[in-house]
Each structure stands twice: as structure tokens, then as C-alpha cells.
Steps between C-alpha positions, in 0.01 A plus 500: 500500500636841406453816705461849356495820698481758222343556158822485296589151628141386450509634144824315427346180633193546283728543198680177594169313526378646170818395320470155654161468328654624171268800485589845371393807696246570227354149523476500880359851502230399253409190700478705821319793341770764524740673269852383427641834616335465843646154540843617379507783756406259778760240403775762485411670829382824342171520693443654840180298544338204331141400567431174678238407240756529222754294692247229582388479135859467380577230754182310415583500129847368584354230726614650830328643806592752766586360845587669826770402745606651831788743473800451723671815614838541334777729615593701190831670426331841530371408846848382604656826381235707683558302819878544471457875444262524796751323725777734381276801569425367849873461577566853373219640717636317808848645441350847467294451815167532321 
């Protein structure tokens, strides 16, 4: 099972599934009732939002369904850097008597 946390990665996965079924963007778009350009923008991460109805139609045509799984909290690099900076700030404030 694959996990996706953003639209660009979901679009790339949809492109992978489409290619696995040997469908062009135009063919899949026609089967799902949407334009090729809409599908192309989604697959390449050029959309800020993508309707759930569109996504569900695309997945259905490809023979897939949407599933939900619990998310485990991950410690990202950005969070690690913020924590390190916060600790450095705390040490600086202690030295300054703040």
C-alpha cells in the first residue's frame, strides 16, 4: 500500500497507474469525463486543488479505490532544525540572563 500526503505525489502515482493500463492522458480523461489538460496538470503537480469527484472517477476507471490509513507522526528535517534553533536560542537567553 502506498501513502501520499500531497497532490503532486498523488498525481505522479495516478500517472504511473494510467501508464500501467497503457492509457494516454486523452484516453483516460475521456473515460473519466474530463479534459486531457486537466489530467495533465494533475499528474504534473500543477494544480493547487483537485476535486474528490474527479479523483474518484479517475481511480474507478483505472480499477482502483481510495482507502484511508492512520498517519503516524514523523519527525521531519524542518522540525529537527527548528528544535535545534530553539535549543540554541534557549542557551543564548540563559547566558544573557533572560
